[in-house]
N, CA, C and O of each residue as an XYZ file, in Angstrom:
388
protein
N       0.838     -1.168      0.000
C       0.000      0.000      0.000
C       0.884      1.233      0.000
O       1.808      1.351      0.805
N       0.590      2.156     -0.918
C       1.417      3.351     -1.064
C       0.935      4.455     -0.132
O      -0.263      4.564      0.130
N       1.844      5.264      0.363
C       1.418      6.385      1.215
C       0.688      7.438      0.392
O       0.938      7.597     -0.803
N      -0.213      8.150      1.047
C      -0.989      9.173      0.357
C      -0.115     10.383      0.071
O       0.667     10.812      0.920
N      -0.253     10.928     -1.131
C       0.490     12.129     -1.489
C      -0.329     13.358     -1.122
O      -1.482     13.247     -0.707
N       0.274     14.524     -1.278
C      -0.442     15.773     -0.983
C      -1.648     15.949     -1.892
O      -2.684     16.451     -1.455
N      -1.526     15.540     -3.158
C      -2.645     15.668     -4.090
C      -3.816     14.781     -3.655
O      -4.974     15.180     -3.771
N      -3.514     13.585     -3.158
C      -4.569     12.698     -2.675
C      -5.285     13.300     -1.472
O      -6.504     13.185     -1.346
N      -4.530     13.936     -0.598
C      -5.142     14.544      0.583
C      -5.988     15.750      0.220
O      -7.006     16.007      0.862
N      -5.576     16.506     -0.817
C      -6.318     17.698     -1.221
C      -7.636     17.343     -1.896
O      -8.623     18.060     -1.731
N      -7.670     16.251     -2.652
C      -8.865     15.902     -3.415
C      -9.696     14.827     -2.737
O     -10.571     14.234     -3.368
N      -9.441     14.571     -1.477
C     -10.114     13.468     -0.789
C     -11.630     13.664     -0.705
O     -12.373     12.708     -0.926
N     -12.110     14.867     -0.394
C     -13.538     15.083     -0.236
C     -14.164     15.931     -1.312
O     -15.311     16.355     -1.169
N     -13.437     16.195     -2.403
C     -13.979     17.089     -3.413
C     -15.185     16.528     -4.143
O     -16.017     17.305     -4.612
N     -15.314     15.239     -4.258
C     -16.488     14.675     -4.923
C     -17.767     15.011     -4.181
O     -18.765     15.397     -4.790
N     -17.736     14.863     -2.870
C     -18.906     15.203     -2.068
C     -19.137     16.710     -2.050
O     -20.282     17.162     -2.029
N     -18.062     17.485     -2.057
C     -18.193     18.941     -2.063
C     -18.821     19.443     -3.346
O     -19.697     20.308     -3.318
N     -18.378     18.905     -4.470
C     -18.948     19.308     -5.760
C     -20.399     18.854     -5.857
O     -21.246     19.588     -6.366
N     -20.688     17.658     -5.375
C     -22.075     17.176     -5.383
C     -22.963     18.076     -4.523
O     -24.092     18.379     -4.906
N     -22.458     18.505     -3.361
C     -23.225     19.408     -2.499
C     -23.463     20.739     -3.185
O     -24.561     21.290     -3.108
N     -22.442     21.263     -3.858
C     -22.579     22.539     -4.559
C     -23.594     22.452     -5.690
O     -24.453     23.323     -5.823
N     -23.500     21.415     -6.500
C     -24.422     21.244     -7.624
C     -25.860     21.061     -7.122
O     -26.788     21.659     -7.667
N     -26.042     20.248     -6.099
C     -27.391     20.030     -5.560
C     -27.932     21.293     -4.900
O     -29.134     21.550     -4.963
N     -27.073     22.081     -4.270
C     -27.509     23.350     -3.699
C     -27.980     24.320     -4.776
O     -28.991     25.003     -4.605
N     -27.245     24.380     -5.885
C     -27.649     25.243     -7.000
C     -28.954     24.751     -7.604
O     -29.840     25.554     -7.897
N     -29.088     23.447     -7.793
C     -30.330     22.881     -8.330
C     -31.492     23.188     -7.393
O     -32.593     23.502     -7.845
N     -31.250     23.101     -6.107
C     -32.300     23.369     -5.129
C     -32.779     24.823     -5.192
O     -33.973     25.091     -5.065
N     -31.856     25.746     -5.387
C     -32.225     27.161     -5.509
C     -32.956     27.405     -6.824
O     -33.956     28.123     -6.854
N     -32.468     26.818     -7.902
C     -33.082     27.040     -9.219
C     -34.497     26.479     -9.265
O     -35.388     27.094     -9.851
N     -34.714     25.320     -8.655
C     -36.004     24.660     -8.737
C     -36.905     24.965     -7.539
O     -37.650     24.092     -7.094
N     -36.850     26.181     -7.016
C     -37.801     26.575     -5.981
C     -39.230     26.525     -6.519
O     -40.190     26.442     -5.752
N     -39.357     26.576     -7.819
C     -40.647     26.478     -8.501
C     -41.321     25.143     -8.186
O     -42.545     25.078     -8.068
N     -40.539     24.094     -8.051
C     -41.050     22.759     -7.740
C     -40.627     22.402     -6.317
O     -39.445     22.182     -6.054
N     -41.582     22.345     -5.414
C     -41.287     22.187     -3.992
C     -40.573     20.864     -3.700
O     -39.580     20.846     -2.972
N     -41.059     19.783     -4.249
C     -40.510     18.461     -3.941
C     -39.049     18.366     -4.391
O     -38.199     17.891     -3.639
N     -38.757     18.817     -5.613
C     -37.387     18.773     -6.115
C     -36.484     19.652     -5.258
O     -35.354     19.276     -4.949
N     -36.984     20.819     -4.879
C     -36.196     21.744     -4.074
C     -35.866     21.161     -2.702
O     -34.740     21.297     -2.221
N     -36.830     20.525     -2.083
C     -36.594     19.942     -0.758
C     -35.617     18.766     -0.844
O     -34.697     18.665     -0.033
N     -35.814     17.888     -1.815
C     -34.926     16.729     -1.948
C     -33.497     17.177     -2.241
O     -32.552     16.696     -1.615
N     -33.338     18.104     -3.200
C     -31.997     18.574     -3.545
C     -31.369     19.339     -2.375
O     -30.164     19.231     -2.147
N     -32.165     20.104     -1.637
C     -31.645     20.843     -0.488
C     -31.160     19.928      0.622
O     -30.098     20.154      1.201
N     -31.934     18.900      0.917
C     -31.540     17.951      1.964
C     -30.277     17.195      1.543
O     -29.369     17.002      2.351
N     -30.221     16.775      0.291
C     -29.020     16.077     -0.188
C     -27.807     16.998     -0.188
O     -26.697     16.556      0.108
N     -28.005     18.278     -0.520
C     -26.894     19.237     -0.487
C     -26.363     19.403      0.928
O     -25.152     19.488      1.134
N     -27.264     19.450      1.904
C     -26.835     19.566      3.303
C     -26.071     18.313      3.728
O     -25.019     18.416      4.360
N     -26.580     17.153      3.394
C     -25.927     15.897      3.779
C     -24.548     15.779      3.129
O     -23.564     15.475      3.804
N     -24.477     16.021      1.816
C     -23.194     15.929      1.128
C     -22.228     17.021      1.583
O     -21.017     16.804      1.616
N     -22.756     18.191      1.933
C     -21.906     19.255      2.446
C     -21.275     18.885      3.772
O     -20.098     19.164      4.002
N     -22.043     18.263      4.641
C     -21.504     17.819      5.937
C     -20.455     16.727      5.734
O     -19.414     16.735      6.391
N     -20.727     15.794      4.831
C     -19.755     14.737      4.549
C     -18.471     15.337      3.980
O     -17.372     14.931      4.357
N     -18.615     16.311      3.068
C     -17.437     16.945      2.470
C     -16.621     17.695      3.517
O     -15.391     17.665      3.480
N     -17.288     18.362      4.443
C     -16.561     19.065      5.498
C     -15.811     18.094      6.402
O     -14.700     18.382      6.847
N     -16.420     16.946      6.671
C     -15.747     15.952      7.509
C     -14.557     15.327      6.794
O     -13.586     14.927      7.437
N     -14.628     15.239      5.452
C     -13.522     14.660      4.687
C     -12.439     15.677      4.373
O     -11.371     15.310      3.882
N     -12.696     16.950      4.649
C     -11.646     17.942      4.488
C     -11.830     18.917      3.348
O     -10.940     19.735      3.114
N     -12.932     18.876      2.628
C     -13.164     19.827      1.532
C     -13.892     21.038      2.086
O     -15.108     21.000      2.276
N     -13.166     22.104      2.344
C     -13.754     23.281      2.989
C     -14.485     24.189      1.999
O     -15.535     24.733      2.340
N     -13.969     24.367      0.799
C     -14.544     25.364     -0.104
C     -15.891     24.919     -0.680
O     -16.909     25.575     -0.459
N     -15.896     23.814     -1.413
C     -17.132     23.344     -2.020
C     -18.117     22.850     -0.967
O     -19.326     23.026     -1.114
N     -17.611     22.244      0.075
C     -18.474     21.712      1.133
C     -19.254     22.810      1.836
O     -20.461     22.681      2.045
N     -18.565     23.902      2.206
C     -19.244     25.013      2.878
C     -20.268     25.680      1.967
O     -21.372     26.010      2.399
N     -19.898     25.875      0.712
C     -20.802     26.532     -0.230
C     -22.041     25.680     -0.485
O     -23.158     26.196     -0.479
N     -21.856     24.388     -0.708
C     -22.997     23.495     -0.928
C     -23.885     23.405      0.294
O     -25.110     23.381      0.178
N     -23.270     23.355      1.471
C     -24.030     23.315      2.723
C     -24.841     24.592      2.897
O     -26.015     24.539      3.264
N     -24.225     25.729      2.639
C     -24.922     27.006      2.785
C     -26.072     27.135      1.785
O     -27.159     27.581      2.152
N     -25.848     26.753      0.534
C     -26.915     26.818     -0.458
C     -28.070     25.883     -0.105
O     -29.234     26.242     -0.278
N     -27.754     24.694      0.384
C     -28.807     23.760      0.782
C     -29.631     24.294      1.938
O     -30.857     24.182      1.930
N     -28.973     24.875      2.933
C     -29.694     25.424      4.085
C     -30.550     26.615      3.669
O     -31.706     26.720      4.078
N     -29.991     27.512      2.860
C     -30.750     28.687      2.400
C     -31.958     28.255      1.580
O     -33.049     28.803      1.738
N     -31.768     27.287      0.716
C     -32.878     26.795     -0.107
C     -33.980     26.177      0.743
O     -35.162     26.410      0.492
N     -33.600     25.395      1.741
C     -34.608     24.782      2.615
C     -35.362     25.849      3.420
O     -36.571     25.733      3.618
N     -34.662     26.873      3.878
C     -35.319     27.942      4.635
C     -36.285     28.713      3.744
O     -37.413     28.993      4.151
N     -35.852     29.060      2.525
C     -36.736     29.788      1.605
C     -37.960     28.949      1.264
O     -39.081     29.458      1.254
N     -37.750     27.666      0.986
C     -38.875     26.785      0.659
C     -39.847     26.681      1.829
O     -41.061     26.734      1.632
N     -39.325     26.534      3.039
C     -40.175     26.449      4.221
C     -40.962     27.742      4.437
O     -42.158     27.699      4.729
N     -40.302     28.885      4.296
C     -40.991     30.163      4.476
C     -42.068     30.384      3.416
O     -43.170     30.838      3.724
N     -41.741     30.061      2.179
C     -42.749     30.196      1.120
C     -43.940     29.274      1.373
O     -45.092     29.665      1.189
N     -43.646     28.056      1.794
C     -44.729     27.117      2.073
C     -45.601     27.624      3.220
O     -46.829     27.586      3.138
N     -44.956     28.103      4.296
C     -45.722     28.595      5.444
C     -46.540     29.835      5.097
O     -47.713     29.937      5.456
N     -45.915     30.766      4.402
C     -46.616     32.007      4.079
C     -47.740     31.800      3.074
O     -48.834     32.343      3.235
N     -47.470     31.022      2.047
C     -48.423     30.941      0.947
C     -49.485     29.861      1.119
O     -50.595     30.005      0.607
N     -49.172     28.810      1.812
C     -50.116     27.702      1.861
C     -50.704     27.491      3.254
O     -51.925     27.438      3.401
N     -49.881     27.372      4.251
C     -50.363     27.032      5.586
C     -51.073     28.216      6.230
O     -52.188     28.077      6.732
N     -50.430     29.379      6.216
C     -51.035     30.542      6.857
C     -52.138     31.172      6.014
O     -52.960     31.931      6.528
N     -52.156     30.864      4.740
C     -53.160     31.379      3.813
C     -53.246     32.903      3.902
O     -54.315     33.472      4.124
N     -52.108     33.536      3.725
C     -52.035     34.988      3.792
C     -52.761     35.559      2.587
O     -52.436     35.235      1.444
N     -53.742     36.408      2.847
C     -54.546     36.941      1.757
C     -53.911     38.161      1.109
O     -54.381     38.618      0.066
N     -52.844     38.700      1.710
C     -52.161     39.839      1.099
C     -51.472     39.399     -0.187
O     -51.423     40.141     -1.168
N     -50.948     38.191     -0.166
C     -50.245     37.676     -1.329
C     -51.192     36.862     -2.188
O     -52.095     36.194     -1.684
N     -50.974     36.927     -3.483
C     -51.717     36.054     -4.373
C     -50.978     34.712     -4.417
O     -49.788     34.683     -4.732
N     -51.639     33.634     -4.115
C     -51.012     32.329     -4.111
C     -50.949     31.815     -5.545
O     -51.987     31.561     -6.155
N     -49.750     31.662     -6.086
C     -49.648     31.183     -7.468
C     -50.113     29.725     -7.563
O     -49.975     28.942     -6.623
N     -50.655     29.401     -8.707
C     -51.140     28.029     -8.919
C     -49.987     27.032     -8.927
O     -50.174     25.871     -8.562
N     -48.803     27.465     -9.333
C     -47.672     26.547     -9.407
C     -47.153     26.148     -8.043
O     -46.417     25.167     -7.939
N     -47.512     26.879     -6.979
C     -46.973     26.557     -5.672
C     -47.843     25.552     -4.919
O     -47.465     25.109     -3.834
N     -48.951     25.199     -5.450
C     -49.800     24.181     -4.825
C     -49.232     22.803     -5.099
O     -48.583     22.581     -6.121
N     -49.476     21.886     -4.192
C     -49.019     20.512     -4.382
C     -49.806     19.844     -5.462
O     -49.565     18.676     -5.768
């Protein structure tokens, strides 16, 4: 078994970090579709945490942050538009389940 080089140590968690970043971006883009946004946001958070534990700070933090922001926006939109039934806002037809 060969010892790990510096390049191996640097790229150890980048796969999870890139996956978290891509899923975070998808989650933000697809706020139009609640189910896709929630699934992609949760996966971005999970992969971001895994990437941070494996040592990928840049992509892992960004993917984690995008996933959390997307989940918060989705939750707030759901609460404001559907659960609370706020009459000040017009509830778009696309936001219904």
